C-alpha positions in Angstrom: 80.5 58.9 30.3 81.4 63.0 30.3 81.6 63.9 34.2 81.0 67.5 33.0 78.0 67.1 30.9 76.8 70.3 29.6 73.6 71.2 29.3 71.9 73.0 26.7 71.3 76.5 26.6 67.5 77.9 26.4 68.8 79.9 23.0 70.4 76.1 21.9 66.9 74.5 22.9 64.3 77.3 20.8 67.0 76.4 17.8 66.5 73.0 17.6 62.8 73.4 18.2 62.6 75.8 15.7 64.3 73.6 13.0 62.3 70.3 13.5 59.3 72.6 13.4 60.6 73.9 10.0 61.6 70.2 8.5 58.2 68.9 9.3 56.2 71.7 8.0 58.9 71.5 4.8 59.0 67.7 4.3 54.5 67.7 4.6 53.9 70.8 2.2 51.0 71.8 4.2 50.3 70.7 7.6 48.8 72.8 11.1 50.0 73.6 14.1 48.2 71.0 16.1 49.4 68.2 13.8 53.4 69.7 13.7 53.4 68.8 17.5 51.7 65.6 16.8 54.2 64.9 14.4 57.2 66.0 16.7 56.2 65.5 20.3 56.7 68.9 21.3 54.1 71.1 22.9 51.8 72.7 20.9 53.1 76.0 22.9 56.5 75.3 21.8 55.1 74.8 18.7 53.5 78.0 18.3 56.7 80.1 19.7 58.7 78.4 16.9 56.2 78.5 14.0 56.0 82.6 15.4 59.6 83.2 14.7 59.4 81.4 11.7 56.7 83.2 10.5 58.9 86.4 11.2 61.6 85.2 9.3 59.2 84.5 6.0 60.3 81.1 6.8 56.5 79.9 6.5 53.4 81.2 5.9 49.5 80.6 6.4 47.7 79.4 3.7 44.4 78.9 4.4 42.2 76.4 6.8 41.9 72.8 6.4 39.4 70.1 7.2 38.1 70.6 10.8 37.6 66.8 12.4 35.2 68.8 14.6 36.7 71.6 16.8 38.6 74.3 15.6 39.2 74.5 11.8 42.9 74.5 11.8 45.7 76.9 9.7 47.8 74.9 7.3 51.0 76.3 7.0 53.9 75.6 4.3 57.4 76.9 3.3 57.5 79.0 0.6 59.4 77.5 -2.3 60.8 81.4 -2.8 61.0 82.2 0.4 65.3 81.9 0.2 67.3 82.2 -2.8 70.8 80.2 -2.5 73.5 80.2 -5.2 75.0 76.9 -5.9 78.2 76.7 -7.7 79.9 74.0 -9.3 83.9 74.4 -10.0 84.7 70.6 -11.7 83.8 70.9 -14.8 85.2 72.3 -18.2 83.4 75.9 -17.4 82.4 77.1 -14.4 78.3 77.1 -13.9 76.1 78.0 -11.1 72.6 79.1 -10.5 69.8 80.4 -8.4 68.1 77.7 -6.8 64.8 78.2 -4.7 64.4 75.6 -1.5 62.6 73.3 -3.4 65.3 72.8 -5.5 64.4 74.3 -8.9 67.0 76.4 -10.8 65.6 80.0 -11.4 68.5 81.4 -12.9 71.9 79.7 -14.6 75.0 80.7 -15.5 77.9 78.9 -17.0 81.4 80.7 -18.0 83.9 78.8 -20.0 87.3 77.9 -17.8 89.8 77.7 -21.2 92.2 76.5 -19.1 92.7 78.4 -16.3 94.3 77.7 -13.6 95.4 79.6 -9.9 94.4 83.0 -9.5 93.0 83.3 -13.0 90.7 80.3 -11.8 89.7 81.7 -8.6 89.0 85.5 -10.2 86.6 83.3 -12.5 85.0 81.6 -9.5 84.3 85.4 -8.4 83.2 86.6 -11.7 80.4 83.9 -12.0 79.5 84.4 -8.4 78.9 88.1 -8.3 77.4 87.7 -11.6 74.7 85.4 -9.7 74.6 87.7 -6.6 73.3 90.4 -9.2 70.3 88.4 -10.1 68.9 87.0 -6.6 65.6 88.3 -5.8 64.7 86.8 -2.3 66.9 87.1 1.0 70.1 85.0 -0.1 70.4 82.4 2.4 74.5 81.6 0.8 76.5 80.0 -1.4 77.3 76.6 -1.6 80.7 75.4 -3.8 81.5 71.9 -5.0 85.0 72.0 -5.9 87.3 68.8 -7.2 90.0 67.7 -4.9 90.8 67.1 -1.5 88.5 69.5 1.4 89.6 69.9 4.8 86.6 71.0 6.9 88.7 71.2 9.7 90.9 73.9 7.9 87.8 76.1 7.0 87.3 74.1 4.1 89.8 74.9 2.8 91.2 72.8 -0.6 94.5 70.5 0.5 94.7 70.2 -3.4 92.5 70.6 -6.9 95.0 69.1 -9.1 93.2 70.3 -12.1 93.0 74.1 -10.7 96.4 74.5 -9.4 95.0 74.6 -6.1 97.1 74.2 -3.3 96.1 74.6 0.5 93.6 76.9 -0.7 90.9 78.6 1.7 88.0 78.9 -0.2 85.6 79.5 2.4 87.2 81.9 4.0 87.4 83.8 0.7 84.2 84.0 -0.4 83.0 84.7 2.8 85.1 87.9 3.2 84.3 88.8 -0.2 80.3 87.8 0.0 79.0 88.6 3.5 77.0 85.5 3.2 77.3 81.6 4.7 79.6 79.8 2.6 80.3 75.6 2.2 82.6 74.4 0.4 82.7 70.4 -0.5 83.9 68.1 -2.8 82.1 68.2 -6.1 81.2 64.2 -6.5 80.4 64.1 -2.6 77.6 67.2 -3.1 76.4 65.1 -6.4 75.8 62.3 -4.0 73.6 64.7 -1.5 71.9 65.8 -4.9 70.9 62.4 -5.7 69.7 61.4 -2.1 67.8 64.7 -1.8 66.4 65.2 -5.1 66.8 61.9 -6.4 63.4 59.6 -7.7 63.8 57.8 -4.6 65.6 58.0 -1.4 67.9 55.6 -0.4 70.4 55.5 3.0 73.3 54.0 1.1 74.2 55.0 -2.8 77.0 55.9 -4.3 77.8 58.1 -7.3 80.1 58.7 -9.8 81.2 61.7 -11.1 82.4 61.6 -14.9 83.5 65.3 -16.1 86.5 66.8 -16.4 87.5 65.2 -12.9 86.3 61.8 -11.8 85.1 60.9 -8.1 82.7 59.2 -5.9 80.5 60.5 -3.4 79.5 57.8 -1.2 76.1 57.7 1.4 77.1 55.3 3.9 73.7 54.7 6.6 72.1 58.5 5.4 75.3 60.0 6.0 77.8 61.5 3.9 81.0 59.9 4.1 84.3 61.6 3.4 86.9 59.6 5.3 89.6 59.7 8.3 91.5 62.4 5.8 87.8 63.5 3.7 89.3 62.1 0.8 86.7 59.3 0.6 85.9 59.0 -3.2 88.9 59.8 -4.9 88.6 57.2 -7.6 89.7 59.5 -10.5 93.6 58.7 -8.9 93.6 55.3 -8.5 95.1 53.2 -10.9 93.4 50.8 -13.2 95.5 50.0 -16.5 99.3 49.5 -15.8 101.4 51.7 -18.2 98.4 54.3 -18.9 99.1 57.8 -20.1 99.9 60.3 -17.5 97.2 61.6 -15.1 97.4 65.3 -13.9 98.4 64.0 -10.8 101.6 62.7 -11.8 100.8 59.4 -12.0 100.6 56.7 -14.5 97.2 55.1 -15.4 94.9 56.7 -13.3 91.1 56.1 -14.1 90.5 60.3 -14.5 93.5 59.9 -17.3 91.5 57.1 -19.3 87.7 58.5 -18.5 87.3 61.8 -17.9 86.1 64.0 -20.6 89.0 65.2 -21.9 90.4 61.5 -22.2 87.3 60.4 -23.6 87.6 63.0 -26.1 92.2 62.1 -27.1 91.3 58.6 -27.6 88.5 60.0 -30.1 90.8 61.8 -31.6 93.4 59.2 -32.1 91.0 56.7 -33.3 89.1 58.9 -36.1 92.8 59.6 -37.6 92.6 56.1 -38.4 89.4 55.9 -39.7 88.4 57.4 -42.5 84.0 56.8 -42.8 83.6 57.9 -39.2 80.6 60.7 -37.6 84.0 61.7 -35.0 85.1 63.3 -38.7 83.1 66.7 -38.3 82.7 68.7 -41.7 85.0 71.8 -41.6 86.6 71.4 -38.7 89.8 69.2 -37.6 90.4 66.3 -35.4 92.3 68.8 -33.1 89.3 71.3 -32.9 86.8 67.6 -32.0 85.2 68.2 -28.7 83.7 65.8 -26.2 80.2 66.9 -27.4 81.2 65.7 -30.8 81.7 62.2 -29.4 78.9 62.6 -27.8 76.7 62.9 -31.0 78.5 60.2 -33.4 77.6 57.8 -30.3 74.2 58.5 -30.7 74.5 58.3 -34.2 75.6 54.5 -33.8 78.9 55.3 -35.0 81.2 52.7 -35.0 84.1 54.2 -34.1 82.8 56.3 -31.0 80.7 53.7 -29.5 84.5 51.6 -29.7 85.6 54.5 -27.7 82.9 54.7 -24.8 82.8 51.1 -24.7 86.6 51.3 -23.8 85.6 53.3 -21.3 82.6 52.0 -19.7 85.5 49.0 -19.1 87.9 50.6 -17.2 84.9 52.9 -15.3 83.5 49.1 -14.7 86.9 48.0 -13.0 86.7 51.0 -10.7 82.9 50.8 -10.0 83.5 46.7 -9.0 86.3 47.5 -6.6 84.0 50.0 -4.9 81.1 46.6 -4.7 83.8 45.0 -3.2 84.7 47.2 -0.5 81.6 48.7 0.4 78.7 46.1 -1.1 76.4 49.2 -1.5 73.2 48.5 -3.8 72.5 51.5 -5.6 75.4 53.5 -7.8 74.6 55.8 -10.5 77.0 57.2 -13.0 76.1 60.9 -13.3 77.4 64.0 -14.9 79.1 64.2 -18.4 79.4 60.2 -18.4 75.4 59.5 -18.3 75.4 61.1 -21.6 76.4 58.2 -23.0 73.4 56.1 -21.9 73.0 52.5 -22.4 76.1 52.0 -24.6 78.0 53.1 -21.5 76.0 52.0 -18.9 75.7 48.4 -20.3 79.2 48.0 -20.4 80.1 48.9 -16.9 77.1 46.5 -15.6 78.9 43.8 -17.7 82.2 44.5 -16.4 81.3 44.8 -12.9 79.6 41.3 -13.6 82.8 39.8 -14.4 85.4 41.4 -11.9 83.0 41.3 -9.0 81.8 39.0 -6.0 78.7 37.3 -8.1 76.8 37.4 -5.2 77.4 40.9 -4.5 76.7 42.0 -8.0 73.3 40.0 -7.9 71.8 42.4 -6.0 73.9 45.9 -7.2 71.8 48.1 -9.3 73.9 50.2 -11.4 71.8 53.2 -12.9 72.4 56.8 -15.1 71.6 59.4 -12.7 68.5 61.7 -13.7 69.2 64.8 -11.9 71.7 65.6 -14.9 74.1 68.3 -15.8 73.1 70.4 -12.5 73.6 67.6 -9.7 76.6 69.4 -8.3 74.7 72.7 -8.2 72.1 71.3 -6.2 74.0 69.2 -4.3 75.9 72.7 -3.8 72.2 73.8 -2.5 71.6 71.6 -0.2 74.3 72.1 1.8 73.0 75.5 2.7 69.4 74.0 3.4 71.2 71.6 5.8 73.1 73.6 7.9 71.5 77.0 7.6 68.0 75.6 8.0 68.5 72.4 9.4 66.6 71.0 6.4 68.6 67.7 6.5 69.6 65.9 3.4 70.7 63.0 4.0 68.1 61.2 5.7 
């Protein structure tokens, strides 16, 4: 027991109560002050004071009268979805993308800027250009900027990026740089981890335990355990992209060989598809008017959707490698709900069925019997929405993980 316990200050208690009231109104959609008091256990006076402050901040509004139960007709409250704008940013793909998002996760304006191989300071300048353009389109008070970025993020050092391999960012104090430039709250987290936030908060169903495997320019896993985002002792939990799954495999950007990312990232898939197309005369991977060197990941997705055997073979191989990594997660964590997200989800059942089959072959069958592996339904905006959820959580107390 702490020998010098510190009592919460009046301001801390008031802030806590205000956040609890806001969370309750947000969750219920429409609710009266009296019902907020019943749900939260707070006194009616405390609720009225908190609601008054929220009304002054335009985070809550009165929307009309509810049904009377015999006494005074209650006034209903709700949280307007456009009370604040949030900027969510995804710096983990072949293009830097971002969006203006409302409080319910609806995208109001979206923007994407091609990365085109930029690294270091050039990549940082592109991030500034993206956020500058989004900030100019804000139509409501800006709550802040949430950023999903590849690599290991150290929150004890101002959310500095310890090492983002694909962007050549080493010990970059991204949060401090953005807060100084934009003068609003900024939160930075690993892109796979915020994708897990998005699945938990905006997904079709809430799970207290889940894993999202993000397959894009980079590869990683976001892990939620008992309603909490699991970051690990050194904040790198889920960095499965840089775990070897193929002995003597291709060289990875991290310097090692046979890493999962070197086999199943969008760039790796495209490279294998080009190599396969060179040996096959009739394949939909050979796009008229385009050289094999100009083949894109979109071409591979399209060819697979058209049942091209060469593309399908590449996707099945990808599913096998991804399944090996997923089997290790099943064995280590025994989490029942696993989602494949980002660009990998675009291969649909072809990839998913192979991942499932490989997991059944490689993991303990007692565990796999109750493991559900699905494609994420959130789509390309998972990192943007997850980064927005960071703002809801830290700035308003609206918890994305419950």
